[in-house]
C-alpha positions as CSV (number, residue, x, y, z in Angstrom):
1,M,66.4,105.7,99.3
2,A,66.6,102.4,99.6
3,T,66.7,99.2,97.1
4,K,66.5,95.7,97.6
5,A,69.2,94.0,95.2
6,S,68.5,90.4,93.8
7,D,71.6,90.0,92.1
8,V,75.2,90.5,92.0
9,L,75.3,93.1,89.1
10,T,72.1,95.3,90.5
11,Y,74.1,95.1,94.2
12,F,77.3,96.5,92.2
13,K,75.4,99.2,91.0
14,A,73.7,100.3,94.1
15,H,76.9,100.5,95.3
16,K,78.3,102.9,93.1
17,L,75.2,105.1,93.5
18,A,75.4,105.4,96.8
19,F,79.4,106.6,95.9
20,L,77.6,108.9,93.6
21,Y,75.0,110.1,96.4
22,A,77.5,110.7,99.0
23,N,79.6,112.1,97.1
24,L,82.4,110.4,99.2
25,D,85.4,111.2,96.8
26,G,84.7,115.0,97.5
27,K,84.9,116.0,93.6
28,S,81.6,116.5,92.8
29,D,78.0,117.6,93.8
30,G,77.0,113.9,93.8
31,V,73.0,113.0,93.1
32,S,71.6,113.7,95.5
33,W,69.9,116.4,94.6
34,M,67.9,114.3,91.4
35,F,65.9,113.3,94.3
36,E,64.8,116.9,95.0
37,H,64.4,118.3,91.4
38,E,61.5,120.5,90.7
39,D,61.4,119.2,87.5
40,F,60.7,115.4,88.9
41,P,59.1,115.5,92.1
42,G,58.8,111.8,93.2
43,Q,59.7,110.3,89.3
44,I,64.0,109.6,90.4
45,T,64.0,106.7,92.5
46,A,67.6,105.0,93.5
47,E,65.8,102.1,90.8
48,S,65.6,104.1,88.2
49,L,69.0,105.6,88.7
50,I,70.0,101.9,88.7
51,G,68.2,101.1,85.4
52,D,70.2,104.4,83.6
53,F,73.8,103.2,84.6
54,D,73.2,100.6,81.9
55,I,73.9,103.8,79.4
56,D,77.3,103.9,80.6
57,Q,78.5,101.0,78.8
58,G,82.2,101.9,80.4
59,M,80.7,102.0,83.5
60,I,78.8,98.6,83.3
61,K,81.9,97.0,81.5
62,G,83.9,97.4,84.8
63,L,80.8,96.2,87.3
64,E,80.7,93.2,84.9
65,K,84.2,92.1,85.4
66,Q,83.9,93.1,89.5
67,C,81.5,90.4,89.0
68,V,83.4,87.7,87.7
69,A,86.2,88.2,90.1
70,L,83.9,88.1,93.2
71,E,82.8,84.7,91.5
72,I,86.1,82.6,91.1
73,L,87.2,84.2,94.2
74,R,84.5,83.1,96.1
75,K,84.6,79.1,94.9
76,K,88.1,79.7,96.0
77,L,87.8,80.7,99.5
78,E,84.1,78.4,99.6
79,I,87.3,75.2,99.2
80,F,89.8,77.0,101.9
81,P,88.6,75.5,105.4
82,E,87.8,78.1,108.0
83,K,90.3,78.7,111.1
84,E,89.5,80.0,114.2
85,G,91.0,83.4,114.7
86,Y,91.5,84.2,111.6
87,A,89.8,85.7,108.2
88,R,89.5,83.5,104.9
89,V,91.1,85.5,101.8
90,A,91.7,85.1,98.3
91,I,93.5,88.1,96.0
92,R,93.2,88.3,92.4
93,K,95.7,89.9,89.9
94,I,93.7,92.5,87.4
95,R,95.3,91.8,84.0
96,G,94.8,94.1,81.1
97,K,94.6,93.2,77.4
98,D,98.0,93.1,77.0
99,K,98.5,90.8,80.1
100,R,99.8,92.7,82.3
101,V,98.8,93.8,86.3
102,E,96.4,96.9,86.9
103,G,95.4,95.9,90.1
104,Y,93.4,93.4,92.7
105,S,90.7,92.3,93.6
106,V,90.4,91.2,97.3
107,L,87.3,88.5,98.9
108,A,87.9,88.1,102.4
109,I,85.6,85.8,104.9
110,F,85.3,86.6,108.4
111,P,83.5,84.7,111.2
112,E,80.3,85.9,112.4
113,S,81.6,88.2,115.5
114,T,83.0,91.3,112.8
115,L,81.5,93.7,112.0
116,L,82.0,95.2,109.1
117,T,81.2,98.4,108.4
118,H,78.4,99.0,105.0
119,Y,77.7,102.2,102.8
120,G,75.0,101.9,100.0
121,L,71.5,101.6,99.0
122,D,70.6,98.6,100.8
123,E,67.9,98.8,103.1
124,N,69.6,95.8,105.0
125,A,72.7,96.6,104.9
126,T,72.9,98.3,108.2
127,G,74.7,96.6,110.8
128,A,75.8,93.0,110.9
129,H,74.1,89.9,110.2
130,G,74.4,86.6,111.7
131,G,76.3,84.3,110.3
132,N,80.0,85.1,108.6
133,Q,80.1,87.9,107.0
134,A,82.4,88.9,103.4
135,V,83.9,92.2,102.0
136,F,84.8,92.0,98.0
137,Y,87.6,95.0,97.9
138,E,89.7,96.7,95.2
139,P,92.8,99.0,96.5
140,I,92.7,102.0,95.0
141,A,95.6,104.0,96.2
142,A,99.3,102.4,95.3
143,C,100.2,101.6,98.7
144,Y,97.3,98.9,98.6
145,E,98.3,97.5,95.7
146,N,101.7,97.0,96.7
147,A,100.5,95.7,100.0
148,C,97.6,93.0,98.2
149,S,100.7,92.4,95.6
150,E,103.1,91.4,98.3
151,L,100.5,89.2,100.2
152,Y,99.8,87.5,96.8
153,N,103.5,86.5,96.3
154,I,104.5,85.4,99.3
155,T,101.8,82.6,98.6
156,P,102.8,79.5,97.8
157,E,102.3,77.8,94.2
158,G,99.5,76.1,93.5
159,E,95.7,75.5,93.8
160,N,96.3,77.5,97.2
161,R,97.7,81.2,95.4
162,G,96.8,84.2,96.2
163,M,95.2,82.5,99.3
164,F,96.2,83.0,102.9
165,Y,94.7,83.5,106.7
166,L,94.5,86.8,107.6
167,P,94.6,87.4,111.8
168,L,91.9,88.6,112.8
169,K,91.5,92.1,114.2
170,E,89.1,95.2,114.9
171,V,89.8,97.8,112.7
172,H,90.9,100.6,115.8
173,E,94.0,97.6,116.5
174,A,95.2,97.3,113.2
175,Q,95.3,100.8,113.1
176,K,97.3,101.4,116.2
177,G,100.0,99.3,114.2
178,L,100.3,101.1,111.4
179,I,103.0,104.2,112.0
180,F,101.6,107.7,109.7
181,D,103.8,110.3,108.5
182,A,103.5,114.0,109.4
183,S,100.2,113.9,107.5
184,G,98.7,111.4,109.0
185,V,99.1,109.1,106.1
186,A,100.3,105.4,106.6
187,H,102.2,105.1,103.7
188,Y,103.3,101.6,102.9
189,V,107.0,101.6,102.0
190,I,108.0,103.5,105.3
191,G,111.7,103.7,104.6
192,V,114.9,101.7,104.0
193,D,117.2,99.6,106.2
194,K,121.3,99.6,106.1
195,K,121.5,97.4,103.4
196,G,118.4,99.1,101.1
197,N,116.0,97.4,102.0
198,K,112.4,98.7,102.4
199,I,111.3,98.6,105.4
200,T,107.1,98.5,105.3
201,Q,104.3,98.3,107.5
202,D,102.8,94.9,108.3
203,R,101.2,93.8,105.7
204,Y,98.7,92.0,108.1
205,D,98.0,95.1,109.9
206,Y,97.7,97.3,106.8
207,L,95.2,95.3,104.7
208,T,92.6,94.6,107.5
209,A,92.4,98.7,107.6
210,G,91.0,98.7,104.2
211,L,89.1,95.8,103.9
212,L,87.4,97.2,107.5
213,G,86.7,101.0,106.1
214,G,89.9,102.3,108.3
215,V,91.4,104.3,105.2
216,I,89.9,107.5,103.8
217,G,89.6,106.7,100.1
218,E,89.6,103.2,100.2
219,T,85.9,103.2,99.0
220,K,85.8,100.5,96.4
221,R,84.5,97.7,99.3
222,I,81.6,96.2,99.6
223,R,79.9,93.8,102.0
224,I,78.9,91.1,99.5
225,S,77.5,89.0,102.2
226,D,74.4,90.9,103.0
227,L,73.3,89.8,99.4
228,W,74.7,86.8,99.4
229,K,72.5,85.7,102.1
230,R,69.3,87.2,100.6
231,I,69.9,85.1,97.9
232,G,71.2,81.8,99.3
233,V,74.9,81.7,98.0
234,K,77.1,79.4,99.7
235,F,79.6,80.8,100.9
């Protein structure tokens, strides 16, 4: 089961469908049963399900917002020069109608040597490709939103706001730098010092684990570089 997405919105739809198909949240039976349903032999395809997503306007509106955020971040990083030994990262605040921050969108561009895992219905998204690799990510857990907030706030004001260099590490290296509790969870805030100031995980290791797929539950991450290379988008 695969689809060749030719635009960003369809690519995002395919990613969403892959999430539903694989039942990655563990809260439902997913949609895999549709492909073998006796009433529709051979009629249900990835393309047909992606098209049906248009019925859910709430879902489409959310994906369209992601497309807008992705393009804004891409244009910011397009003029942010590469630096050896680092990934380029841009973070953008997601605001609601009342202008309050509801979350964060993140785009990270890694050099060719980095392997970014990916799940989806894109038949070309099975491994690392030549050239730079890019991942679009929106944190789900409050801890990861907190980390993104702090990383955004320590960047200087001006046109480079929210942009920084992330030291390159493999996912297992980043995970080794984190502290886990007895339940195996790596909370961002791990305590307070004698002055009452919070003690946190290493910001960069924490974000790296999320970007590279090293955190269970952080599933809103898409290796967008596969599509960009196919349709000729510069990054």
